[in-house]
N, C-alpha and C positions, 0 to 999 in steps of 0.2 A: 467641512466639519472641523471644529477646533480640536487640537490634540490635548489629551489629558496630560498635564505636566508630570504626573506621577509615572507615566509610561516611559519617561526618559531614565528612570532609575534602573539599576542592575544590582540589586542588593547582594545576590550570591556571588557574582563575579567580583564585586568590589571587596567583599569580605575575604575571598580567596587571595586576591592580590595583596591586600593588607597583611594577611597572615604570612604570605610568602616573603614580603619585604621586611617583616619583623625578624627574620632569620633566627627563629627560635631553635634550640637544640631538639632534635627529633629522636625519640626512643620508641616510636610507634610505626605501624605500617604506613605506606609501602616500604619494602626493604631497601629500595635504591636511595632513600634519604635525600629527597629533593634533587636527585640526579647524580649524586656523588658516586653511586654504585652502578650507574648505567654504562653499558658498553660505549667506548669512546666514539666509535663510528656512528652510533645512533645520535649521540649528543652533537657531533660535528654536523650531522645532516639537518636535524630539526632545531638545534639551538637549545640552550639550557633552560629557558623560562618555562617551557611547557612542563618540565619535570617538577618545578617548584610549586606548581598548582595541582599536581597529581596527589590529591590529599585523601585522607580518610575522615571518618566521623570525629569531629573535634568541636569543642564548645564554640569556637569562633565561626565555624562554617556549617553547624547544624547537622541534623540526621534525617536522611530521606525516610527511614522507617517510622520516625516519630518527629516530624518537623514542628518546631516551635519558634525558630528564629529566622535566619535569612532565607532558608529554603521555603518556609511557610510564607514569608513576604513575597518571594519571587513567584510562587504558585498563585498567590492572591492577585498579583499583577497580571498573570496570564489569564486568570479567570475573568478579570475585568476586560482585558483586551479581546478575548474570544467570546464574550457574552455568556459565560457559564456561571453557575453558582459555585462550583468547585473545579479546580484544575489540578492535575497531578503530573509530575515529571516521570517519564519512563526511560529507563536506561538499557532495556533489552528490546528496543524497537516496538513497533506497533503490534508485533506478535504477542508480547506480554499484555498489551492493552486489550487485544481481542480476547485473550484468555480471561482477563479480569472482568470484562463486560459480561460475557456469557456466564461465568461462574457467579457473578453478582445477581444476575437476573433469573437464573435457572437453578432449580434443585434437581437431584437425581430423578429421572423419569419425566421431567417437565418437557412439554412440547415446545418447539421453537420454529416459527416460520422463517425460512432462511433462503435468501437469494442463492441460486446454484452457481452463480459466478463469484462466490466468496473465495477468499484466500485460504490456503491450506491451514493456516493458523486458526481459522474459525472452526474448521472441522476438528482440529486438535482440541479446541476449547470445548466443543460438544462432548468429546471423548472424556476430557478431564472432569466436566460437570455431570456427565451421565445424562445430558439432555438428548431428546429425540428430535432430530431435524425433520421437517417436512418442507420440501423444496418448492421454490417459485422459480420457473425457468425463463431465462432471457431468450430472445429469439436470435437464431443465426440468420444473418442477412446475406443472401446469395449475391446481391449486387455489390455491396460493399466488402464482401468476403471477410466478414468479422462477426463475432457474437456481440450483440448490443447489450444494454442494461435491461433490468426488468422494467416493465411498464406499469403504469398505475392500474390499468385494467387487469393485468396478471396478478398484482398484489390484491386488488379488490376481490377477484375471484377466489384466490387462495384463502383470504380471510373469511369469505362466505362459506367455503367448503370446510374450514377448520375453526368454527366459531369458539371452541373451548381454548384455543391456544392464545396466550396473552403476552407473548414476546415475538417481536419482529426484528429481523436482522437484515440490513441492507448495505450493500457496498456501493458507494457513490462519492466521487467519480470512480469509474473503473480504470484499468491501466491505460486505455486509450483516451481518457479524459471525458468519456461519455457519462453524463449524470442521469440518474434516475429522477423522476419528477417528484422530488422529496417535498416540494411545496404543497403538493396534493396528498402524497402518500403518508406523510407524518401525521398531519391532523386527522386524516381519515382513520388511521390505525388507532390513534389515541382516543378518538371518539368511541371506538369499539372496546376501550379499556385496555389497550396493549401498551407495553413498554417498548419504545423504539430505540434500537441500537444501530449506529452507523459506523461502518469502517470507512473513514474519510482519510485513509493513508495518503492518498494523492491530492489532498486538499488543504494542507496547512496554510496556504496563502489565500484561500477563499475568505471572503469577508473583509479583505483589506484593499479591495479595488472594486468600484461599482460596475465595471464592465466584465467582471468574472462571475461565474455562477454563485448563487447564494450558498452560504455554509450550512451545514447540518444544524448547528446550534441556533443560527438565525431563523431556521425553519421549525424549531421547537423540539429537536431530538432530545431524548432523555439522557443518552450517553453517546459520545463519539470519540474516536481515537484517530490521531493524525501523525504521520511520519514527518516531523519537522525537518529531518535530514534529507528527505526526498526532493523537496522543491525549494525550500528556503534555507536559512543559515545555520541549521543545526548540524552537528557532526554525525557521521554515520552511526546508527543505532540509537540516536536521541529522538524521542517521540513525546507526545503529550496526550493526556486523556482529559476530556471535559465532561462534566455531569451537571444535570439539573435536578434540584431537590424536588421531591414529590413522589413520582413513581419509583425513584431510585433511593434506596437506603444508603446514604453516602458513608455512614460508619461501616456498613458491611463492605462496601467497595474499598474503603481504605484498608480494611482487614484482609480482603482478598489480595490486594496489591502487595501487602507484606508477605504473602505466601508465594506469589509468582515472581516477585522481583528479588534480585540479589540483595544480600545484606552488606555487600561491599560495592556500592555504586561508584561509578566513575564521576568524580566532581568535574572533570574536564567536559564530559558530555552534558552534565547539568548546567555548567556555565554557558555552554553554547545555546542551550534552550533559553536561558535568561536573556542572553544577548539577541537571539533570533526574535524573541517576542518584542523586545525593545525596538529592534530594527523595523519590524512590520508595523508596529503601532505608531511609530513616529515618521517613518519614511516609505511605508508600504505603497501608497498611491504613486509616488514618484518612481520607485524601483520596479513595481509591477507594471506600471504604465509603459515603461521602457521595454520590459520583457514582452508585453503584448504587442507593442509596435514592431519589435523584431520578429515575433512569431507570425504576425500578419504579413509582413513583407516576405518572409520565407515561404509561407503558404502560397501566396500569389505567385512568387517566382517559380516554385516547384510545379504548380498547376499550369504554368505556361509551357512546360516541357512535354512534348508528345509522349504518351506511354506512361506517364506518371500521374497519380491522383492523390492529393493530400486532403484528408477528410476535413470538412468544414461544418459550421454550425447549422446551415440550412438543411444539409442531408440528415443530420441528427434529429433536428426538430421535426422534420417531415415524417419521421418514424416513431413519433410519440414519445421521445425521450425528453428529459427535463431541460438539458442544456449541454454545452460542450465547453470544456476548459480549453481555450484557444492556444494556451501555451504548450499543449501536447500536439505534436505533428505526426500523425499516423499516415505514412506515405505508402500507397499501394504501388508495388513495382511489378505486378504480374503482367502488365501491359508491355513491358520490355523483355519478356521472356526469361525473367530471373526470379528466384525466390528471395524472400527477405533475408534469409540466412546468407545467400551468396552476396547480396548487395552489402550487407553488414560487414562481411569479411573483406570485401573489396575496398570499402570505405576505410576500414581499419588499416589494412596492409598497404594499399596504394596511395591513400590520401591522408593518413594519420588522423582520421576522424572516427570516434567511437560513439555508437548510438546506444540508447537505453536498452532496446530490445528488438528482436526480430521474430517473425512467425513465417509460415509458408508464403504469405502474400505481402507482408509489410515490413518496413523498418519504422521504429518508433523513436522520436526525437523529443527530448524535453528542453524547452527554452526557459531559462530561469533568470533571476536577478544577477547571476554570475556571468552571463553571456555578453558578448560584444558584437557590434555590427560585422566586424571582419570574420567572426566565427560563423555566423549564419550565411554570410556571403561565400565562405569556403565550402559550406555544406551544399548550398545551391549550385555552385559551379561543379562540384564533384558529382552530384546526382545528374546534372545535365550531361557531363562527359560520359558517365556510365551509360545513361539512356541513349545518347547519340551513337555510341558504339554497338548497341544491341538492337536497334530498331529493326522490325521485321521478323524477329525470332519468335516462334510461337510460345505461348505461356507453358512453363514446365510442369505446372500442377493444375489438373482439372478441378472444377468446383466440386464435383460429386465425391462424397466421402472424404472431403478435405477439411471439414470442420466438425468437431465433436458435437453430438447432439445433447449431451449431459442428461439424457432421460433414461439412464439405466435403472431397471427395477431394483427395489431395495428389499433384501431378504432378511437382514439383521440390522439392529441399530449399530451406529459406528462403534460405540463402546463395546457391545457384545462381540462384534467381529474382530476388533483390535486385540482384545484379550483372549479370544478363542485360540485353540490349537490350530496351527497352520502349517502348510508345506509350500515349497517353492516349485513352480511349474513353468516350463517354457511357454511363451505367449500362445503358441498354436495349440497347446494342450489345456489352456485355462478357460476357454469360452464356456459359458454356462456356470462356472464356479463363482463363489462369492469372494470378492477381494478382501484381504485382511489388512491392506495398506492404503495410505493416501498416495496416489500416483498423479503426478503433475508434469506438465512441460514447464520448465523454469528458466527464466521468468516467462509468464507472469505468476505462476504458482497457483493457478486455479485448478482444482482437482478434476482430473479426467475420470478418476475412480475414487470413490469414497469407501471406507471400510464397510462391508455389509452389502455393497451394490453388486449386482450380477455383472460379470465381465462379458461384454457383448463382442461380436465379431467387428462391429463398427469401431469400438474403442481400440481393439487390437490393431486393426488396419491403420487407424490414425497414429497410434504410437509408433508402429513400424515405419510409417511414412515420414513422421517427424524426425525419427532417428536417422533415416536414410538421407534426409535433407540437411542434417547437421544440427538439429535442435538437441537440447539437453532434457532428457527424461529423468525425473527424480522420483524415487520411491520404489525402484526396481532393485533387485539384487545386483551385485557387481557383474554377474554373468548374464544379466538381462532377464532372469526369471521373475515371475510375478508371485507375490505371496497371496495364497488362497486359503480360505477356511477349510480345514480338513474334516 
């Protein structure tokens, strides 16, 4: 497919460089004045150029709050590349985008069908909007030892049970790269008059290579948000939102973004979005093809090691999911008698390899356009050495009670519970109470408890087990107590 010549343009970045090279006298923020006021150690390490493009809203480089120049042009190029009617740059990550999507689609009291594997930011968005979530539950798979994505059948059933709800929120891909069947889910929901929102944080590369899963926008989503920094060339905290005109009032969306985004955006982050879009639109097939080749080699290599299993597309499709992003390597290590947390620690300390995430059963590896063959070879060798030294050791974690069910009864809406009077209780005293907090294991940041949900013995057991194994539990008090509605 021929490349649109306009996609080679980087209007925002070019304007920033031009302004920096003009060496105009600065009496505006930021206070370091193009690096002249930055600590010497900082400048010596990163070099001076980065500070010369750390800019504020100026005529030459436009305004994110009201773009009409180079930012507007850069966002229009992004919309063309991603198949959207409008695209927006986000400088506080996909979190801000999730807030904006829900606040645009929902008024206070609006019902929203929401996949229960959503990120904590989606629940925060429901609290901000005053929306009432009704959950669609993904299945926990005892053989793969992970929670899958929501199935088309589960979405269909939920829509039939809640025919008055007109907003659907899906997360796809999930952290493990497992995609919901959005090719079926999105048109089905829209035929029912629903607006479909997709958290595609882990899919900014989708749509730029034919062997990757289809993107949310190509499947007709009304709005989606992507973490450009997670997989492709955006800097950390840089994301994009894409919208389709029709069921979405784009002027309302733009207004909401003014509320949830900073009035002092980082131009460095926005420049990275401009360049990342250009890179994907002009070199995506080549760069992502290389990443896929490396990921497939690594998956085959890992699966040849006794005791290790790296999730593949066949296993996902057999379970009714839409697809698998093969650049995500979810390696089950329970067969070598270790937890994912232990393997992650050993890879880091003994082999100088850092993985994206660990859970009781897996380590998760992301292979992206920045990886090299020697990187994945080092990973494969390290995993083989670890496995060889542990063969015959019984698994440390039984399946029973080791995955959360996510099916906690709801006593209050998230907003009601979040703003209600609350007290802190030890976990063993909190069973049967209503949570006042979003409690997650982070990463991946999927809520184990939503404000207003009943705290069950199952959740308490899981939280305690994860903490014992070395996982990070977010949402508890510093002393480990749980916030409950009083």
